[in-house]
Structures are given as C-alpha cells and as structure tokens.
N, C-alpha and C positions, 0 to 999 in steps of 0.2 A: 392046193385047194384051200387050206386054212388061211394062207396069205390073201387069197382072193376074197374070202369072206370078211376078213378084217378090213380090207380096203372098201368093201361094200358098206360095212357098218360105219366107217369113217365118212364115206361119201354121203350116206343117208343122214348122219348127224349134221354134216355141213349144210345139206339141203334143208333140214328141219330148222336149224338155227337161222338160215337165210330167210325162210318164210316167216319165222317168228319176228325177226328184225323188221321185215317189210310190214307185217301187221301192226307192230308197235309204232313204226313211223307213220303209217296211215292214220292210226288213232290219234296221233299228236298233231299231224299236219292237215288232216282233212278239213275242208271249209265248214265253218259253223254258220248256220242261218243267222242273219242279222235283221232284227226287226226294227232297227232305228230308221228314222226318216231324215234325209239330208236337210241341214239348216243353211239358210242364206242370210247374210247380214251386211249392213253398211255402217261399220263402226266408227265412232268418234270418241276419243278419250279426253275428257276435260280434266286438266290438272287442278287439284284442290290445294290452296295455299296452306302450309303447315308452319308450325313454330320453328324458328331458327335455332332454338336452344334444346332440341331433342338430342337424346343420347345416341340415336341412330339417324343422323340427317340424310344418309344415303337412300333411305326408303322413301316411298311416295304414295300418295292417295289420289285416285282418279274416279270420276263419275262417267259412266257409260251413257252415250246417246246414240240411238238408232235412227239412221236417216242419211240420205245422200246430200241433202241441202246443207250449205254452210250456215252456222249459227253463231250468234254472239254469246260467248261463254258467260259473261257477267249477267246479261239479261236472262239467260237460261237458268242460272243458279238462283235468281230471284223468284223463279216460278216453282221451286221445289215444294211439292205438296203430296207426294205419294208415300208409299211404305218403304223405308230404307232397308236395303239388303247389302251386306258386305261380303264380297267374295275373297277367299284366302287361298292362294295357290299352294301347291304341295312342294315336295322336294325337287328343286331345280325348275320349278314352274314359273309361268309368266302371268302377270295380271291380265293380259289380253285374252286368256282362256275364258274370261267371263262372257265373251261375246256371244257364244251360242245360247247360253241360258238367258242372257239379257235380251237378245233378239227375239227369241221364242216367246218370252213373257210379254214383250212389247206387242208382238203380233196377236197374242191371245187377248190382250187388253183392247187393242184396236178392233179386232174382228170377232171377239167372243170366243167361247170354247169350241172345241172340235166336236164332231158328231158323237152321239152317245155310243155308237158301236166301237169307236176308237178306244174309249175308256173301258168298255167291257172287255175287248180283246186284250188290252194291256194289263188288266188286273186278274185275268184267269189263267190257270195252268192249262197245258195242252189237253189234259184229261177233262177239265171242267168245260172247255170250249165245245166239246162234243155234246154237252147237255142242252136240253131245250129250255133256255132261260129267257125270261121276259126282260127286254132291254129297258123298258120303262121304269124298272126298279132302280136304275142308276140315275141319281139326282145330280144334275150338272147345271150350274148357273148359265143363263144365256149371255149375260154380260157381267164382267167383273166391276165392282164398285170403285176400286182403287188400283192404280198402276204401281208397279214396283220400280223404285229408283235404285239401280244397281251401281254400287261402288266397288272398287277393287284396290287392294294394297299391292304396291310394287315392292317385292322383297328381294330385288336384284338377282333373282334366279338362284339364290343360295341353296346349298344342299343341307336342308334342315334335318334330314335323316341321319346325318353323320355326327352331330354333336349336340348335346343338351343345351349348351350355352347359346347356340344359334336359335334353338327353339324358344328359349327364354327371351331373347331379343325380339323375335317375331311376335311373341305373346305381348310383350310390352308395347310394341308398335300398334298391334291390333287393338289393344286397350285404348291407346291414344286415338286411333282412327275412329273407334266407336264414339268417344266423347266429341271428337271434332265433327263427326257427321251430325250428331244431335245439336251441337252448337250451330252448325251450318243451317239447319232447319229453322232454328230460332232467329238467326240473322236474316234469312229469307222472309220469315213471317213478319219481323219488325220492318223490313224494307217495304213490304207490300202495305203494311198498315200506315207507314209514313206517307206513302204515295196515294193513300185513299182507296186502295183496292179492296174488293169484297173479301170478307173472312172466308178462308178456305178450309175451315175445320180445325180441330185441336192439333197441337204439336205432337209428334211421335215421342214416346218415352223409352222406346227400345229399338234395337236393330236386329234384323234376322241375319244370322251368320251362316254362310255356305262355304265349307272348306273342302278342297280336293286333296285326297291322300293325307299327307302330314298336316295340311291346312285344317283338316277336320279336328285333329288333336289340338292344334293351336287354338281353334275356336273353343274347345272344351276347357282349355287352360285359361283362356280369357274370362270365361264365365265365373270361374271360382277364384279369380284374382282378387286379392283383398282391396285393391284400389278401384274396382269397378263400381260405378255409380249404382245408389239405391234408386263352345258349346262343346280312332282306332284304339283300341285297348292297349296294345303294346307295340314297340317298334319292330319292323321286319327283322332287324338284326342290330342288337345293342353293341355298336362298335366301340363306344366309350362308356365308362361307368356313369358319367354325368347324364347320358341319354337315358339309361335305365332308371336312374334315381329320379329324374324329372318325370318320367312316365308314372312311376310308382307314387310320387307325391301328388300329381294331378288326379290320378285314379282314386287315391285315398280321400282327397278333398271332395270328390264327387260322392263317394260312399257316405261321408259325413253329411253332405248336403241333403241326403234323402232320409236322414234320421230325424224322428220327431223329438223336439226339444222338451225335456222334462227336468224337474228338480231332483235333488238327492233323495227326497221322500217319494218320488214317483209321480208327483203331480204334473199335469199337463201345463206347458208354458206356451209353446207356439208350434205351428206346422213346420215341416222341413223347408229349408230355404230354396230348394230347387223344385218344389212341387209344381210350379207353373212353367217349367222349362220342358219343351217338347223336343225330343231328339230323334232324328231320322238318319239311320246309317245304311248306306247303299254300297254294296260291294260289287266287284266285277264278276263274281261267280266263277264258273269253270273257265271263262275266257281270260281271267287274270292269272298269269303264270308267275308273277313276281310276289304278290301279296296274297297269302291264303285268306279265304273268307272268314275263317275262325278269328283272325286278328282284327276283323272289323266288328265282331260281336261285342256288345256291351253287357253281356250276361254276367251277373255278379257285381256290376258297377251301378247300373241303372235298373230300377224295378221294372217288371214286365209291363205294367199298365201304361206308362206314358211314352214308351218308345217303340219304334217300328224298325224291324230288321228285314231288309229285302235284298235278294241277290239279283 
C-alpha cells in the first residue's frame, strides 16, 4: 500500500512538472500582437565618393533614393536640399536596413502625415485608449516643409559588439561621414549657384544620427568625439576589456557634456556643451530577448529633460 502511495506521489509530481513546463513554454512562445504596419519600398543606393586616404577604406557611404525609376546619380546629388540624416547599422548589420525608415519618411513627405487617430493610438497605453479623449488635441502638420535625405554607412557587417577597437573604427568613420555629408551639401549648393539655379535655402550645419543597436552607441560616441566640427548605456556582454573601457569613456564624456561650465571661484562661464542635443532611445521592450530594456536607458548619463525613453 505504501509503495502504491509513493508511486502516486511521484506520478502527481511528474504531471505537475509537466503542466508547469507547458505553461512556461506557452508564456514564452505565445504570439504577441504586432501593431506595426508593413512597409513597401523601391530602394536605390547611391554611392558617395570618399577620400582614398582613409584609415578604413573598406567602409562606404550611400545616399538612399526611393523610387522605381532610374535616375542620374550626379544630377540627383546636385539637388540635395533636404535635412541630412545618417543611419548607422548595429552589430553585424547592413546599411540597407535604412530602407524602411527612408521609404516611410519619403511617403510622409509626398503624401503628408497620417490620420490623427493613428498618432493618438500609437501614443497611448491600452488603459488610456479606453478613455474618451478629444482627437483634435493632437496637433499634426498636414504637410512637412522639408524632406529627409537619408544617408547610410556601410560598415561591412562587422561585429561591433565584440571589440572596442571595432567601435572606435566605426566612430571614426561616422565622424568622417558627417563631415563628408555636410561638404556634399556645400558642393551641391555651389553647383546650383554656378548654374544659375534659384537659392534653395541655407546650408545644413548638422546631421541627424539614427543608430540601430550598437549603431546608437557609435552615434553617441561620434557626438563627443574631439574632432567633430563646431549621439545604449553599456554593452550586452563585455567580451573584451577594451569594449567596457570604451563604453565607460563615452558615457563619462556625455556626463561631462551636461555639466555647466564654471570657474574655480564658482562664476558662470558657459552652458553645457550638449544642451542642444536631443536623444531618443527606443528599445524592443518585452519582445527583445537579446538586449534588456534597462541597457537602453540613459538614466544617470543624460538629464531627464532633453531625452525620451520609449519601449
């Protein structure tokens, strides 16, 4: 009788463990609702000429063009007059990942913004969506005044999350790409002036940086680089000491950049050097199983006022 009871206990324990395992697997593998809309694009990647004396000649710079019609690259570059944006791929990423962002921004510029309800739904939590809110309070422009010119750096799909030296090389090239893009607008402006074209407005003095994964850190490293003309907090896994050291150095430079400059006697000298930099950090939230959302937070590095953290 005792042996039968023992077998029942073991059987009950096995059944319990089986159901717990099934529940855990269901929690991990159950489908998550996806609120994203499919994007469609007709990409063309225009190569930008770069200096032959670069320390990393294997990298490249491209300008994205949306459209199925064949274009003359030289003539297209002469018409640059939008807002420059530079896309930086992440660990093992490709410069061609820029296509979704670039295609959607092109569609928005050509066709105007989406319906007001779209922005309302996208900016509210599930609890807030049940409230009776006035859609008219969301102010969205009917037409954008300037288009975004999307550039992208080709970093050869290198695994930047593995070595700090690779991150430094990527940062140096992104720094060069920023300067090259600004020079490209100057060349385009001068070319139009020589041909007697109408003035298309002032030249851009800055470039918006958009980084995916480790590309976001490279963007932040480029902003505090000492050779920049007058944008994740830590690596997912510090596989080499140089990686951790480089992250620590860049984060420390950002902290210094938000300090108000004062003299030894406490007198005010100037505002912090990063006061006009806007940082937007977007994480994958619960859907990202590789990089925890906490690693995307800039808390303790960037003051709360100028940055946005969104999952």
